[in-house]
Residue frames as a rotation matrix with the C-alpha (Angstrom) as fourth column:
UNK 1
0.571 0.821 0.000 0.00
0.821 -0.571 0.000 0.00
0.000 0.000 -1.000 0.00
UNK 2
0.463 -0.470 -0.752 2.83
0.141 -0.798 0.586 2.39
-0.875 -0.377 -0.303 0.84
UNK 3
-0.616 -0.722 0.317 4.56
0.397 0.063 0.916 1.64
-0.681 0.689 0.247 -2.45
UNK 4
-0.122 0.661 0.741 1.38
0.979 -0.042 0.199 2.44
0.162 0.750 -0.642 -4.38
UNK 5
0.815 0.421 -0.399 0.98
0.511 -0.846 0.151 5.77
-0.274 -0.327 -0.905 -2.57
UNK 6
0.049 -0.884 -0.465 4.63
0.105 -0.458 0.883 6.65
-0.993 -0.092 0.070 -3.19
UNK 7
-0.663 -0.277 0.696 4.31
0.678 0.171 0.714 5.91
-0.317 0.945 0.075 -6.90
UNK 8
0.369 0.843 0.390 1.19
0.911 -0.412 0.028 8.10
0.185 0.345 -0.920 -7.07
UNK 9
0.702 -0.161 -0.694 3.03
0.266 -0.844 0.466 10.93
-0.660 -0.511 -0.550 -5.32
UNK 10
-0.349 -0.937 0.002 5.98
0.291 -0.106 0.951 10.68
-0.891 0.332 0.309 -7.73
UNK 11
-0.492 0.165 0.855 3.76
0.869 0.145 0.472 11.03
-0.046 0.976 -0.214 -10.78
UNK 12
0.561 0.699 -0.442 2.19
0.668 -0.699 -0.257 14.38
-0.489 -0.151 -0.859 -9.80
UNK 13
0.291 -0.462 0.838 3.22
0.725 -0.465 -0.508 17.26
0.624 0.755 0.200 -12.07
UNK 14
-0.082 -0.436 -0.896 5.32
0.855 -0.493 0.162 20.08
-0.513 -0.753 0.413 -10.66
UNK 15
0.459 0.297 0.837 4.42
0.700 -0.701 -0.136 23.71
0.546 0.649 -0.530 -11.49
UNK 16
-0.130 -0.569 -0.812 6.75
0.837 -0.502 0.217 26.59
-0.531 -0.652 0.542 -10.64
UNK 17
0.605 0.305 0.735 6.04
0.656 -0.715 -0.242 30.24
0.452 0.629 -0.633 -11.46
UNK 18
-0.129 -0.710 -0.692 8.67
0.837 -0.452 0.308 32.97
-0.532 -0.540 0.652 -11.06
UNK 19
0.523 0.285 0.803 8.36
0.713 -0.662 -0.229 36.63
0.467 0.693 -0.550 -11.92
UNK 20
0.040 -0.543 -0.839 10.20
0.812 -0.472 0.344 39.84
-0.583 -0.694 0.422 -11.32
UNK 21
0.889 0.162 0.427 10.75
0.376 -0.792 -0.482 43.47
0.260 0.589 -0.765 -12.32
UNK 22
0.056 -0.938 -0.343 14.12
0.904 -0.098 0.416 45.14
-0.423 -0.333 0.842 -12.65
UNK 23
0.971 0.190 0.142 14.83
0.231 -0.896 -0.379 48.82
0.055 0.401 -0.915 -13.10
UNK 24
0.102 -0.995 0.002 18.30
0.976 0.100 0.194 49.82
-0.193 -0.018 0.981 -14.22
UNK 25
0.986 0.111 -0.120 19.56
0.095 -0.986 -0.133 53.37
-0.134 0.120 -0.984 -13.99
UNK 26
0.246 -0.952 0.181 22.87
0.968 0.250 -0.002 54.16
-0.043 0.176 0.984 -15.55
UNK 27
-0.204 -0.424 -0.882 24.97
0.510 -0.815 0.274 57.33
-0.836 -0.394 0.382 -15.79
UNK 28
-0.964 -0.118 0.240 23.89
0.267 -0.411 0.871 58.16
-0.004 0.904 0.428 -19.28
UNK 29
-0.575 0.814 -0.084 20.37
-0.501 -0.431 -0.751 58.68
-0.647 -0.390 0.655 -18.07
UNK 30
-0.378 0.489 -0.786 19.16
-0.661 0.452 0.599 55.91
0.648 0.746 0.152 -20.21
UNK 31
-0.424 0.299 0.855 16.80
-0.772 0.374 -0.514 54.28
-0.474 -0.878 0.072 -17.93
UNK 32
-0.495 0.230 -0.838 15.71
-0.515 0.699 0.496 50.83
0.700 0.677 -0.228 -18.63
UNK 33
-0.116 0.528 0.841 13.00
-0.892 0.317 -0.322 48.80
-0.436 -0.788 0.434 -16.98
UNK 34
-0.621 -0.110 -0.776 13.10
-0.506 0.812 0.290 45.10
0.599 0.573 -0.560 -17.47
UNK 35
0.057 0.629 0.775 10.53
-0.910 0.352 -0.219 42.64
-0.411 -0.693 0.592 -16.35
UNK 36
-0.654 -0.263 -0.709 10.50
-0.569 0.790 0.231 38.94
0.499 0.554 -0.666 -16.68
UNK 37
0.264 0.713 0.650 8.26
-0.892 0.436 -0.116 36.03
-0.366 -0.550 0.751 -15.95
UNK 38
-0.640 -0.450 -0.623 8.94
-0.636 0.765 0.100 32.34
0.431 0.460 -0.776 -16.12
UNK 39
0.420 0.753 0.507 6.65
-0.868 0.496 -0.017 29.40
-0.264 -0.433 0.862 -15.73
UNK 40
-0.674 -0.641 -0.367 8.09
-0.694 0.720 0.015 25.93
0.255 0.265 -0.930 -15.42
UNK 41
0.523 0.808 0.271 5.93
-0.839 0.544 -0.001 22.85
-0.148 -0.227 0.963 -15.67
UNK 42
-0.679 -0.717 -0.160 7.53
-0.726 0.688 -0.001 19.51
0.111 0.116 -0.987 -14.97
UNK 43
0.459 0.820 0.342 5.39
-0.797 0.550 -0.250 16.54
-0.393 -0.158 0.906 -15.79
UNK 44
-0.621 -0.663 0.419 6.52
-0.442 0.737 0.511 13.00
-0.648 0.132 -0.750 -16.24
UNK 45
0.259 0.734 -0.627 4.97
-0.943 0.051 -0.330 12.02
-0.211 0.677 0.705 -19.52
UNK 46
0.614 -0.163 -0.772 7.14
-0.283 0.868 -0.409 9.02
0.736 0.470 0.487 -20.26
UNK 47
0.526 -0.389 0.757 8.49
-0.825 -0.015 0.565 7.14
-0.209 -0.921 -0.328 -17.27
UNK 48
-0.415 -0.758 -0.503 10.12
-0.855 0.514 -0.069 4.34
0.311 0.401 -0.862 -19.18
UNK 49
0.049 0.536 -0.843 7.51
-0.172 0.836 0.522 1.81
0.984 0.119 0.134 -18.04
UNK 50
-0.893 -0.447 0.045 8.18
-0.107 0.115 -0.987 2.31
0.437 -0.887 -0.151 -14.33
UNK 51
-0.424 0.808 0.409 4.54
-0.880 -0.259 -0.399 2.87
-0.217 -0.529 0.820 -13.44
UNK 52
0.442 0.592 -0.674 3.46
-0.750 0.656 0.084 -0.19
0.492 0.469 0.734 -15.40
UNK 53
-0.222 -0.593 -0.774 6.15
0.013 0.792 -0.610 -2.33
0.975 -0.145 -0.168 -13.81
UNK 54
-0.911 -0.056 0.408 5.24
-0.389 -0.207 -0.898 -1.03
0.135 -0.977 0.167 -10.33
UNK 55
-0.018 0.986 0.167 1.57
-0.990 0.006 -0.138 -1.78
-0.137 -0.168 0.976 -10.86
UNK 56
0.389 0.105 -0.915 2.40
-0.460 0.883 -0.095 -5.24
0.798 0.458 0.392 -12.23
UNK 57
-0.643 -0.692 -0.327 4.66
-0.010 0.434 -0.901 -5.96
0.766 -0.576 -0.287 -9.24
UNK 58
-0.742 0.431 0.514 1.95
-0.653 -0.292 -0.698 -4.84
-0.151 -0.854 0.499 -6.82
UNK 59
0.317 0.885 -0.342 -0.66
-0.932 0.357 0.058 -6.94
0.173 0.300 0.938 -8.63
UNK 60
0.107 -0.362 -0.926 1.62
-0.176 0.910 -0.376 -10.00
0.978 0.204 0.034 -8.52
UNK 61
-0.891 -0.431 0.146 2.30
-0.182 0.045 -0.982 -9.40
0.417 -0.901 -0.118 -4.84
UNK 62
-0.311 0.864 0.396 -1.45
-0.924 -0.178 -0.339 -9.23
-0.222 -0.471 0.854 -4.15
UNK 63
0.491 0.470 -0.734 -2.03
-0.678 0.734 0.016 -12.46
0.547 0.490 0.679 -6.09
UNK 64
-0.347 -0.703 -0.620 0.81
-0.038 0.671 -0.740 -14.20
0.937 -0.234 -0.260 -4.24
UNK 65
-0.867 0.072 0.493 -0.66
-0.496 -0.210 -0.843 -13.09
0.043 -0.975 0.217 -0.93
UNK 66
0.145 0.987 0.066 -4.10
-0.983 0.151 -0.100 -14.40
-0.109 -0.050 0.993 -1.87
UNK 67
0.357 -0.086 -0.930 -2.61
-0.377 0.898 -0.228 -17.73
0.854 0.432 0.288 -3.03
UNK 68
-0.721 -0.678 -0.143 -0.67
-0.091 0.297 -0.950 -17.98
0.687 -0.672 -0.276 0.21
UNK 69
-0.559 0.607 0.566 -3.83
-0.809 -0.249 -0.532 -17.27
-0.182 -0.755 0.630 2.20
UNK 70
0.480 0.759 -0.440 -5.75
-0.839 0.544 0.022 -19.96
0.256 0.359 0.898 0.29
UNK 71
0.015 -0.562 -0.827 -2.93
-0.140 0.818 -0.558 -22.48
0.990 0.124 -0.066 0.78
UNK 72
-0.888 -0.342 0.309 -2.78
-0.315 -0.039 -0.948 -21.72
0.336 -0.939 -0.073 4.49
UNK 73
-0.163 0.905 0.393 -6.54
-0.957 -0.049 -0.284 -22.10
-0.238 -0.423 0.874 4.90
UNK 74
0.534 0.306 -0.788 -6.48
-0.579 0.812 -0.077 -25.42
0.616 0.497 0.611 2.99
UNK 75
-0.427 -0.775 -0.467 -3.62
-0.071 0.543 -0.837 -26.64
0.902 -0.324 -0.287 5.21
UNK 76
-0.793 0.198 0.576 -5.55
-0.609 -0.205 -0.767 -25.69
-0.034 -0.958 0.283 8.35
UNK 77
0.284 0.956 -0.078 -8.70
-0.958 0.280 -0.054 -27.43
-0.030 0.090 0.995 7.09
UNK 78
0.316 -0.251 -0.915 -6.67
-0.311 0.884 -0.350 -30.53
0.896 0.395 0.201 6.24
UNK 79
-0.762 -0.647 0.019 -5.02
-0.186 0.191 -0.964 -30.51
0.620 -0.738 -0.266 9.66
UNK 80
-0.449 0.686 0.573 -8.41
-0.864 -0.170 -0.473 -30.21
-0.227 -0.708 0.669 11.37
UNK 81
0.543 0.702 -0.460 -9.93
-0.797 0.604 -0.020 -33.07
0.263 0.378 0.888 9.36
UNK 82
-0.077 -0.648 -0.758 -6.91
-0.125 0.761 -0.637 -35.31
0.989 0.046 -0.140 10.09
UNK 83
-0.881 -0.251 0.401 -7.16
-0.393 -0.083 -0.916 -34.50
0.263 -0.964 -0.026 13.81
UNK 84
-0.036 0.948 0.315 -10.89
-0.974 0.038 -0.224 -35.28
-0.225 -0.315 0.922 13.83
UNK 85
0.522 0.178 -0.834 -10.29
-0.530 0.834 -0.154 -38.58
0.668 0.523 0.530 12.01
UNK 86
-0.525 -0.774 -0.355 -7.59
-0.099 0.470 -0.877 -39.53
0.846 -0.425 -0.323 14.52
UNK 87
-0.706 0.322 0.631 -9.95
-0.703 -0.207 -0.681 -38.73
-0.089 -0.924 0.372 17.38
UNK 88
0.394 0.905 -0.160 -12.73
-0.919 0.394 -0.034 -40.88
0.032 0.160 0.987 15.89
UNK 89
0.264 -0.374 -0.889 -10.31
-0.250 0.864 -0.437 -43.77
0.931 0.338 0.135 15.33
UNK 90
-0.798 -0.592 0.111 -9.03
-0.223 0.118 -0.968 -43.47
0.560 -0.797 -0.227 18.90
UNK 91
-0.311 0.774 0.552 -12.60
-0.928 -0.120 -0.353 -43.46
-0.207 -0.622 0.755 20.26
UNK 92
0.612 0.530 -0.587 -13.42
-0.680 0.732 -0.049 -46.61
0.403 0.429 0.808 18.29
UNK 93
-0.167 -0.760 -0.629 -10.23
-0.079 0.646 -0.759 -48.28
0.983 -0.077 -0.168 19.53
UNK 94
-0.825 -0.101 0.556 -11.12
-0.533 -0.184 -0.826 -47.33
0.186 -0.978 0.098 23.11
UNK 95
0.157 0.952 0.262 -14.65
-0.973 0.195 -0.125 -48.73
-0.170 -0.236 0.957 22.82
UNK 96
0.520 -0.041 -0.853 -13.24
-0.383 0.881 -0.276 -51.94
0.763 0.471 0.443 21.32
UNK 97
-0.583 -0.795 -0.168 -10.74
-0.136 0.300 -0.944 -52.22
0.801 -0.528 -0.283 24.20
UNK 98
-0.561 0.468 0.683 -13.52
-0.818 -0.187 -0.544 -51.69
-0.127 -0.864 0.488 26.76
UNK 99
0.545 0.791 -0.279 -15.61
-0.829 0.558 -0.039 -54.37
0.124 0.253 0.960 25.07
UNK 100
0.152 -0.584 -0.798 -12.62
-0.169 0.780 -0.603 -56.76
0.974 0.227 0.020 25.02
UNK 101
-0.818 -0.439 0.371 -12.11
-0.401 -0.027 -0.916 -56.12
0.412 -0.898 -0.154 28.74
UNK 102
-0.032 0.890 0.456 -15.77
-0.979 0.064 -0.195 -56.94
-0.203 -0.452 0.869 29.41
UNK 103
0.674 0.225 -0.704 -15.36
-0.482 0.855 -0.189 -60.23
0.560 0.467 0.685 27.54
UNK 104
-0.321 -0.875 -0.362 -12.16
-0.114 0.416 -0.902 -60.95
0.940 -0.248 -0.233 29.51
UNK 105
-0.650 0.161 0.743 -13.95
-0.759 -0.187 -0.623 -60.30
0.039 -0.969 0.243 32.81
UNK 106
0.492 0.870 0.008 -16.69
-0.869 0.492 -0.059 -62.70
-0.055 0.022 0.998 31.76
UNK 107
0.378 -0.446 -0.812 -14.02
-0.248 0.796 -0.553 -65.25
0.892 0.410 0.190 30.82
UNK 108
-0.723 -0.657 0.212 -12.41
-0.341 0.073 -0.937 -64.91
0.601 -0.750 -0.277 34.27
UNK 109
-0.231 0.723 0.651 -15.82
-0.951 -0.027 -0.307 -65.32
-0.204 -0.690 0.694 35.95
UNK 110
0.725 0.541 -0.427 -16.60
-0.644 0.752 -0.140 -68.47
0.245 0.377 0.893 33.96
UNK 111
0.058 -0.788 -0.613 -13.12
-0.129 0.603 -0.787 -69.96
0.990 0.125 -0.066 34.47
UNK 112
-0.691 -0.251 0.678 -13.40
-0.668 -0.140 -0.731 -69.26
0.278 -0.958 -0.071 38.21
UNK 113
0.277 0.878 0.389 -16.69
-0.925 0.353 -0.138 -71.18
-0.259 -0.322 0.911 38.32
UNK 114
0.726 -0.053 -0.686 -15.23
-0.352 0.828 -0.436 -74.05
0.592 0.558 0.582 36.29
UNK 115
-0.352 -0.931 -0.097 -12.13
-0.284 0.205 -0.937 -74.10
0.892 -0.302 -0.337 38.49
UNK 116
-0.452 0.262 0.853 -14.28
-0.891 -0.079 -0.448 -74.18
-0.050 -0.962 0.269 41.65
UNK 117
0.643 0.751 0.150 -16.19
-0.720 0.659 -0.215 -77.17
-0.260 0.030 0.965 40.24
UNK 118
0.000 -0.748 0.664 -12.95
-0.210 0.649 0.731 -78.89
-0.978 -0.140 -0.157 39.26
UNK 119
0.729 0.349 0.589 -13.66
0.464 0.382 -0.800 -78.65
-0.504 0.856 0.116 35.53
UNK 120
0.812 -0.500 0.303 -10.73
-0.012 -0.532 -0.847 -76.29
0.584 0.684 -0.438 34.74
UNK 121
0.220 -0.832 -0.509 -7.10
0.930 0.337 -0.148 -76.24
0.295 -0.441 0.848 35.74
UNK 122
0.408 -0.191 -0.893 -5.33
0.507 -0.766 0.396 -73.44
-0.759 -0.614 -0.216 37.53
UNK 123
-0.704 -0.697 0.136 -3.48
0.452 -0.292 0.843 -72.79
-0.548 0.655 0.520 34.29
UNK 124
-0.307 0.681 0.665 -6.82
0.841 -0.133 0.525 -72.08
0.446 0.720 -0.532 32.54
UNK 125
0.676 0.566 -0.472 -7.80
0.732 -0.586 0.346 -69.66
-0.081 -0.580 -0.811 35.31
UNK 126
0.029 -0.769 -0.638 -4.42
0.382 -0.581 0.718 -67.89
-0.924 -0.265 0.277 35.16
UNK 127
-0.740 -0.249 0.625 -4.70
0.662 -0.103 0.743 -67.65
-0.121 0.963 0.241 31.38
UNK 128
0.221 0.900 0.375 -8.11
0.856 -0.363 0.368 -65.96
0.467 0.239 -0.851 31.71
UNK 129
0.683 -0.033 -0.730 -6.69
0.515 -0.687 0.512 -63.56
-0.518 -0.726 -0.452 34.29
UNK 130
-0.457 -0.888 -0.054 -3.78
0.495 -0.304 0.814 -62.80
-0.739 0.345 0.579 31.94
UNK 131
-0.425 0.396 0.814 -6.28
0.834 -0.178 0.523 -61.97
0.352 0.901 -0.254 29.18
UNK 132
0.678 0.709 -0.194 -8.04
0.720 -0.585 0.373 -59.61
0.151 -0.393 -0.907 31.57
UNK 133
0.272 -0.667 -0.693 -4.77
0.421 -0.565 0.709 -57.88
-0.865 -0.485 0.128 32.48
UNK 134
-0.716 -0.528 0.457 -3.92
0.613 -0.162 0.773 -57.49
-0.335 0.834 0.439 28.79
UNK 135
0.004 0.811 0.586 -7.37
0.870 -0.292 0.398 -56.06
0.493 0.508 -0.706 28.10
UNK 136
0.768 0.242 -0.592 -6.98
0.563 -0.695 0.446 -53.52
-0.304 -0.677 -0.671 30.91
UNK 137
-0.239 -0.917 -0.320 -3.55
0.401 -0.394 0.827 -52.54
-0.884 0.069 0.462 29.54
UNK 138
-0.606 0.090 0.790 -5.13
0.785 -0.094 0.613 -52.13
0.129 0.992 -0.014 26.11
UNK 139
0.558 0.830 0.011 -7.75
0.800 -0.541 0.261 -49.82
0.223 -0.137 -0.965 27.66
UNK 140
0.466 -0.455 -0.759 -5.02
0.368 -0.681 0.633 -47.67
-0.805 -0.574 -0.150 29.22
UNK 141
-0.633 -0.736 0.240 -3.16
0.488 -0.138 0.862 -47.55
-0.601 0.663 0.446 25.90
UNK 142
-0.270 0.627 0.730 -6.35
0.884 -0.139 0.446 -46.65
0.381 0.766 -0.517 24.01
UNK 143
0.726 0.511 -0.459 -7.17
0.667 -0.686 0.291 -43.93
-0.166 -0.518 -0.839 26.54
UNK 144
-0.021 -0.825 -0.564 -3.68
0.310 -0.542 0.781 -42.45
-0.951 -0.159 0.267 26.10
UNK 145
-0.759 -0.227 0.611 -4.10
0.633 -0.037 0.773 -42.51
-0.153 0.973 0.172 22.31
UNK 146
0.198 0.922 0.332 -7.53
0.913 -0.297 0.280 -40.88
0.357 0.247 -0.901 22.61
UNK 147
0.657 -0.015 -0.753 -6.19
0.472 -0.771 0.428 -38.12
-0.587 -0.637 -0.500 24.88
UNK 148
-0.475 -0.874 -0.105 -3.32
0.362 -0.303 0.882 -37.55
-0.802 0.381 0.460 22.46
UNK 149
-0.542 0.361 0.759 -5.80
0.805 -0.034 0.592 -37.29
0.239 0.932 -0.273 19.58
UNK 150
0.601 0.765 -0.232 -7.89
0.798 -0.560 0.222 -34.85
0.039 -0.318 -0.947 21.63
UNK 151
0.228 -0.624 -0.747 -4.78
0.339 -0.668 0.662 -32.74
-0.912 -0.405 0.059 22.20
UNK 152
-0.773 -0.499 0.393 -3.98
0.504 -0.107 0.857 -32.73
-0.385 0.860 0.334 18.48
UNK 153
-0.064 0.843 0.534 -7.55
0.914 -0.165 0.370 -31.71
0.400 0.512 -0.760 17.71
UNK 154
0.688 0.275 -0.672 -7.39
0.605 -0.728 0.322 -28.90
-0.401 -0.628 -0.667 20.26
UNK 155
-0.271 -0.868 -0.416 -4.11
0.282 -0.485 0.828 -27.71
-0.920 0.107 0.376 18.74
UNK 156
-0.682 0.060 0.729 -5.64
0.731 0.029 0.682 -27.82
0.020 0.998 -0.064 15.25
UNK 157
0.363 0.891 0.271 -8.53
0.817 -0.445 0.366 -25.65
0.447 0.088 -0.890 16.43
UNK 158
-0.306 -0.590 0.747 -6.14
0.131 -0.803 -0.581 -23.35
0.943 -0.080 0.324 18.27
UNK 159
0.753 0.625 0.205 -7.55
-0.158 -0.131 0.979 -24.11
0.639 -0.769 0.000 21.70
UNK 160
-0.045 -0.747 0.663 -5.64
-0.930 -0.210 -0.301 -24.19
0.364 -0.631 -0.685 24.96
UNK 161
-0.316 -0.157 -0.936 -4.50
-0.069 0.987 -0.143 -27.66
0.946 0.019 -0.323 26.08
UNK 162
-0.992 -0.106 -0.075 -4.95
0.067 0.081 -0.995 -26.90
0.112 -0.991 -0.073 29.77
UNK 163
-0.473 0.881 0.028 -8.54
-0.821 -0.429 -0.376 -25.76
-0.320 -0.201 0.926 29.27
UNK 164
0.030 0.479 -0.877 -9.37
-0.749 0.592 0.298 -28.84
0.662 0.648 0.377 27.19
UNK 165
-0.231 -0.214 -0.949 -8.03
0.239 0.933 -0.269 -31.23
0.943 -0.289 -0.164 29.81
UNK 166
0.645 0.700 -0.308 -9.58
0.466 -0.041 0.884 -29.40
0.606 -0.713 -0.352 32.76
UNK 167
-0.215 -0.798 -0.563 -6.52
0.974 -0.137 -0.178 -27.53
0.065 -0.586 0.807 33.98
UNK 168
0.740 0.392 -0.547 -6.28
0.480 -0.877 0.020 -23.94
-0.472 -0.277 -0.837 35.09
UNK 169
0.494 -0.539 0.682 -4.51
0.602 -0.354 -0.716 -21.31
0.628 0.764 0.150 33.04
């Protein structure tokens, strides 16, 4: 904007007017009165293409800025959609881990009953308990992935991490 204003200022014409009167008296008593006037007009009629090149440079700069703005907005939209997709995938993984843990708890309950009746070995009961421990570890891992995805989503939207996770600023 400043460059455009400067180029407009440079192209204004310059007008100078000067005038004067002179009276000469010499020893021969020939008196002479001279007067003069001068008007100078300076206008830049041909600038060698400077104005055209300035306007073209400014137009190209404006186009580059608009392209950069569009590219930035597309990148932000893409980042937001990726963050939302990661959050949805993490939520699905968490619900699957919770469901697997519920099945593992049921397996432990059934193996405990079978073991109490003498129909299952201790090894079978320990195996069911191991499955339950693995399912609980998978829940913790899925919760961590979900919280990480939530943090990425908050960052993509420009939100504060502490506020999202219940902290104080």
